N, C-alpha and C positions, 0 to 999 in steps of 0.2 A: 557176190553180195547175197545176204541171207534171204532176201525176198525173191530171188530168182529160183523158186521151186516150181518150175513149169511142169504141167501135165499134158499128155497128148489127148487128141480127140478120141482115141480108143477107150479112154476111161469114162466116156460119157455113159451114164446110166441113171435110173431114177434115184438111186441112193447117193449120187454125187452131184447135187444141184449146183448150178452156176448162177452167181449174182454179179451184176455189172455195177461197179462203183465208179465215181468220177475219175479215179486213177487207173482203173482197169478191172477185168473180171477176176473173180475168186471162186474156186470150186470147193464146196464144203462137204459135209457128210449128213446123211439122213437115215436114222435107224428105224423109221416108222413111228417113233415117239417124239424125238427131238432132232432139230436141225442145228448144226454147229458149224461155224466158219471160224477157224482158228488162225492165229498168226497173220492177221491182216496188217500190212504196213500202213501207218497213218502219217509217218514223217520220214524224211530223208535221214540217213545215218547221222547222228549227232557226234561225229568223230572228227579227228584231225583239227582243221581250222574251225570246225563247228562245235568243238568242246566249249561248254559254258556259254553257248549262244542260244537264243530262242530257236525252237525247231521250225522247219519249213516243210511244206507238203512234199511228198515223194515224187520222183520222176514217174510219169505214166508208163504203164505196160500194156501190151496187147494180148498176149497169150494168158489163159487162165492160170492163176497162181494156186498151188496146192494148199488148200485150207484145212487139211486133215491133221496138221501138226501145229503145235504152239510155236510161236517165234521165240527168239532168244529173250532172256530176262536180264534185268540190270545187274551188273557186277556187284557182289556183296560178300561179306565174310560169312563163314558157316555159322549156323546157330541151331542148337538142338530143338528149340521151340518152334521154329519155322519149317514146315514141311513144304519144300519147293516142288516135290514130285520127282519120280525116278528118272525122268528123261529131260529134266531141266538143263538147258545150255545157257551159260552166262556169256554175254558179249556186250560191249559198249553200244553196239548197234542193236538197240533193244526196244524201239518205239513201235510196238505192235499192240493190237487189240483183238478181242474175240467176241463173236456175236452168237447168242443162243436164243432159240425160240421153239415153240411147239412145232411138230412136223407139219401140222395143218396150216400154219401161218404162211401167207403168201404176200408178195408185193402189193401194196395198196390196202392192206387190211388195217393199217393205222392203229396198231396196238400201242399202248403206253410203253415207255422205255425206261429202264433203270441203267444208268451208267455207274459202275462200281469202281471206287478208288481204294486200292488195298492199303492196309496199315503196315506197320513194321518200324516204328520209331524213326521214320524218315531215313532209315538205313537198310532195311530188309524188306523182303516180300516181292510178290509179283501178281499180276492179274490171272496167271495160269496155275496158281496153287490149287491142289486137289480140293481144298475146302471150298473154293469158289466155282466148282463144277455146278453150273446152273440148271442141269437137267431136271432135277426135282422141282425147282422153283418155277420153271416155265412150262413143264409138261401139261399141267392141268389148268392152265389159265392163259388168258390173252395178254401175254407179256413178252417183251423182247429185252434181254439182258446183255449189256456190253461190259466186259471187264478189260481193264487197260493196264499196260505197263507205263511207267514214267521213270525218269532218272532219279536216283536216290543217292543218299550219302553225299560225298563231296561233289560228285558230278551233277547232282540235282539241286544242292542247297548251299554250296560254298559261294560266298558273296565276294567274288574277285573284283567287283567294281569298287570295293572299299579300299583296295590297295593298288589297283591298276585302272584309274579313271581314264576315260577317253581311249580305251584300248580295243573297243569293239566287242567285249564280252557283255553279257546281259545278266541282270539280277534275276533271281527266282526262276532258273531254268525248269524246275519241276512243275511249278505253277503254269509256266508257259506250255509245257507238254500237255497238261490236262486241258488247257484252253484249246489247243489245237485238236485234241481228241474230241472235244465237244463240238468243234466246228465240223469235224469229219462226221459226227453223228447227225448234225443239222443237215448236212449236204447228202448223206449216203443212207441213212437208216430207213428211209421209205422203201428202198429196194429190198430190204430184209423184212418188210412187213411192219416196221415201226412208224410211229407218228412223231415227226420232228417238232411238233407243237406241244407234245406231252412228254417231256424228258425230265426225269428225276435224277439229280446228282446225289449219290449216296456213297458213304464210306465209313470206315471204322478206324479208331485210333488215329494214327497219322493221316489216314485217308479221311477220317472225320474232321481233322484239323484243316486239311486242304479244302473240304467242303465249306466249313464255316468261314475260312478266309476268303474263298471265292465268292461267298455271298456278299462281300464288301468290295470286290474288285470291279471297277467300272467296265473293264473289257469283257466281263462275263455276262453282262446284261443281255437277256434274251436267249442265252444258250441253254438255260435250264429253267424249269417252271415250278419245280418242287425240290425240296432238299431233305435228306436224311443224314443225321450226324450221330453216329454211335460211338460213345466214349471218346469224344473229341477233346484233345488238349487245346481248347480254343484260345487260351491265354498264352500259349507257348509260341508267340510270334514276337520277334524282337527287332530292335532298331539297328541301324548300320554300325553304330559304335560297338555293340555287342557282337554283331556279325564280323566286324574286323578282328576282334579278339579271337574268335574261333578261327578265322582265316590265318592269323599269325601263328596259332598253335599248329594248324595243319601244315603250313609252309615250313615251320621248324621241324616237324616230324618227317616231312618229305626231303629235308636236307637243303632247303632253299632259304634264302635270306628273307625274313619277314618284312623288311623295310625296302625290298627291291622296287616296289611300285610307289613308294611314298615320295613326296616332293611337291613341286609347284603345280601339279595338275597336268603337266605335259607328259608325254609317254615315258621319257627318261628311262628309269630302271624297269618300267613295265615292259619296254620293248625286249628286254632280256628275260624277264620273268615269264611272260606268256609263252614264248617258244619252249622254254624248259618245262612248263606245266603241261603243254599240249603234247609234248613228246614223252612225258612220263609214262612208263608202262603201267598196265592195270595192276599188276602185283604190288609194286611199291606204292601206287596211289591208294589201293585198298588198305595196305598196312598203315599208311599215314592217316587215312580216314578212321580206321579202327582205333588207333592210338588217340586221336582227337576225341572220338566218341567216349573213350574211357576216361580221358583227362578232364574234360569240361565239367561234368557233374561233380567231380571231387573238389574242384576249385570254386565252382559256382553252384552250390546245391539248388535244385529246382530248375536248372537251365539245361536244355538239351544241346547236344553238339551241333545238330543240323535242324533247321527250322525255316519256315517262310520268313522273309525279311520285309520290314516296312521300308521300301526303297524310294518312296516319294513319287513314284511313277505308276508302275503296275499296281502296287499296293500303296496307296497314297497316305493311309493312316492306319493305326493299330485297329484290327477288326473290332476289338472290344469298344473302342471309342466310337466307331461307326454304328455299332448296334445300339449303344446307349443314346446316341444322337438321332437314331431312326434313319440313318443313311444307307442301310443295307438293302439288298434287293428284296422287295416285298413278296416273296414266294412262301407258300405254306411250308412249315418246317416240322419234322418229327425228330426229336432229340432226346437222348437219355444216356444213362451209364449203367454199370453193373454194381451190385451191392458190395462186392469185395474186390474192387479194381486192383488195389495195390498188392495183394498177396502174391501175385505172380512175380512182381518186380523184386520183392524181398528175396526170392529164390534165384534170381539171376546174378551172374558174376559182375556185370557192369552196374554201377549205381545210378540207374536212369532216374529214379525218384528218391527224394530224401525220406528215409523211413526211420533212421536212428534219431534219438532225441537231440543229439548235438548238432546233426546236420539240419534238422528242422529249426532249431534255434538260430543256427547260422543263416538259414534262408530268411527267417523273419527279421534278423538283424540287418541283412543286406536290403531287404524291402524297406525297412525304416530309413536306412541311409540313402537309398536311391529315390525314395518317394517321400521327402519331408513335407510335401504338400497335402498328404492324406493322413487321416487318423486311423492307425492300425489297431486291431483288437489286441488286448494283452494276452499273454500265454495262458493265464488262469482263466480268462473269459473263454478262449477257444476250447480249452480242455474241459470246461464245464459241460460241453456237449457229449463228452465221452466217459462220463462217470461210470457207466455200466460196462465199459470195455476193459478187458484185462490190461494191465500195465504194459505188457510186451506188445499188445496190439494197438496201443494208442498212436504210435508213430505211423503204422499202416493206415489207420483211420484218418489221421490228419493229412497224410500224403494223398490218400484217395480223394479227399474233399477239396484240397487246394488244387490238385492236378486235374480232377475230372468233374466231381459232383457239383461243386459250387459254380464253376464256369458254365455248366449246363443249365443250372438254375438261373444264373445271371442272364444268359442269352435267352432262355425261354421267357423270362418276365420282360425283357426288353423287346423281343421280337413279337410278343403277343399283341403289342399295340399297333403293329403294321401288317400282320398277316396271321391266319390261323396257325396255332402252334400246339404241338402235342408232346407232353413230357412223360417219360417212362423211367422205371428202374427195373432191371432184370435181376431177379432174386433166385432163380432156380439153380440148384446144384444137386448132383447125384449123391447118393449115400457115400460113395468113395471120396468124392471131392470134399464133402463135409467132414468125413473122418480125418482126412489129411489137413484139415484147416485151410484148405484152398478156397472152398466155397464158390460163389459166383464171381470168379476173378475175371480179369481183363480178357476179352475175346471169347469167353465161354458161351456167349449168345450166338456166335457165328454158326456152329454146326446146326442149330435149330432153325436159323433163318434160311440157310442154304439146303437143309434137309440131308446133310451129310453127317449123320450122327456118329458113326463108327469109323475111325480113321485106320482101318486095317485090322488084322487079327491080333496085333499086339497092343491095341488101344485098351487101356485098363478102365476107361471112364465109367463103364456100366458093369464092371465085374461084380459089384455088390448090389446090382439092381438099378431100376429107374428107367430102363429102356422103353417100356410101354408108356409110361408117363411122358417121357421125352418125345416119343413119336406124336402123341396127342398135342403136346405143347408146340412142337414144330409145325404141325398143320395149322394150328390156330395162329401162331406168329406169322407164318407165311401169308395167311389170308389177310391179316391186319396190314402187313406191309404192301401186299398187292392192292388192297382196297385204297390205301393212301396214294400209291403210285398211279392208280387209275383216275384219281381226281376226287375221291370221296374222303370221309374220315377213316381212320384206321380201325375199322370195326370188323368183327367176325361173327358168323351165325352161332347162337347159343352162348356167347361170351358177353361180359358186361360192355355196355356202350362206352366209348371213349370220347368224352367231350373235349373241346379245345381248352387249353390252359388260359386262365384269366387271373389278374392280380388279386381277386377276392377269393374265389374258390380254390385256385391253384390245384386243379385236378391233375393227379399223377396216376398213371397205370402201373401197378406193380405186377410184373410178369413172373408167374410162379407156377406151381402145380395147377392152381386155379388162378386166373387173373383177378385182381382186386383193384377197384378204383378207390384211391385215397385222396382226401382233401388235405392240402398243405402238408404233404409227407415230410417236407424238409424244414418245418417250422423251428424245431430245436436247433438245427444247424444254422439257419439264418439268424436266429437270436444270438448264437454264440459268435459267429463270424462278423456280425454287424452289417451295417448298410454299405460299407465301403467295398467297391469292386476292386479286387486285388490282382495285380499283374505286374511282372517285371516288364521293362520296356527296353 
């Protein structure tokens, strides 16, 4: 088993610290600046009969586990945009996490904690990606960072309960993974110098979507005390009817009958379906997942293939409905998006977002058909907000705002009534990214938050300059995030104060070469999109 990376007592030394967790001891590394404990198992292998089931804690161990190497990451298709690291090993047994702190941090120091949930369209990524090396983020401050793996793609988000009821599988395995990781943090983080009473749940993209969803999940109550949602696709949470459609496409791609589990609610065909699915090798499973991922957005523009599901139990209602009704967890929230979110998706082969005019019209047409109870803005009204945008760029702008910006604004204005809320927009782009018309696209804020600005010698991001500005921006952004995680407002010395969002002033921090506080930054967008909160269900 992958967690049996035992080390002998001969390796005991000041640079190989040992921490005792409830499951067993782990030996990390200490370079005099940063302590790191990699590849800590927080769940038993979710394999075999445990595929598509909620995770359970691991079997305890007694000898120290070697925490100098990352654990396996979730199986996923290759993608040139996602750098998984040179030594990444993919395995279905992937539920590991990593803990980072300054070298001076010791048990009992009670430092604030950030638990990071990676992004990747619910299909890609891991907590051990080089971009999430937390050394720079923790070295100069009292902060403990935890990065986690969770099941992704079909293994984490396929809703088999819709076709195989009463079969023992669970809805939302990925959300269940994050919940178990948060329980591990609650029970174990004090041994690493963290404060289990000051935990911030943070994530970007799909990770941000899991954060905003978990803010409405009753089982998450008390497991985190603040939240950070960066570029969250907050409205991309769908009901079981849509989940069943995705499942049927997957089963067809996998060569299994989509109606095998249908029927009267007894096990019936599900008894045959589940063994076949659980014995399906990872290769064919990934191919079926990738085919589903490519197919769904073409038949249903604006809908992802994999997503959290409103299952009526773990996720009792659509998160947007919970936010609008004030039923979310009343924790302080830092939320925002990037100025040019959609430009990245326009360059990807898979149509994750609707950017062409015909697909955008199709999306609005389906919204009107599915939501006859709401008044939708007309196409002319929406486009009135983009009169200064080039014709070719309007689709990108509309996709950006329906997928990311407007959901962030809707959540901010809803959450501001129950807890302090801080809204931002990240605008900084290097000269090269501006020249390429990529701008501040999706995920470009991540290097600045983590302090990992240059991704190797072949990274062209700063080839035309901007590195000096980027380093200053990074230090300022890190300080803002650390201040928020510590329990204060997201402020930084020498930078504009960042007041909480309220429905009148609507203060928004624009993060750029110099940070600028803007009142009602999104007024024109709100006027064009209208008062109706839009989301597929």
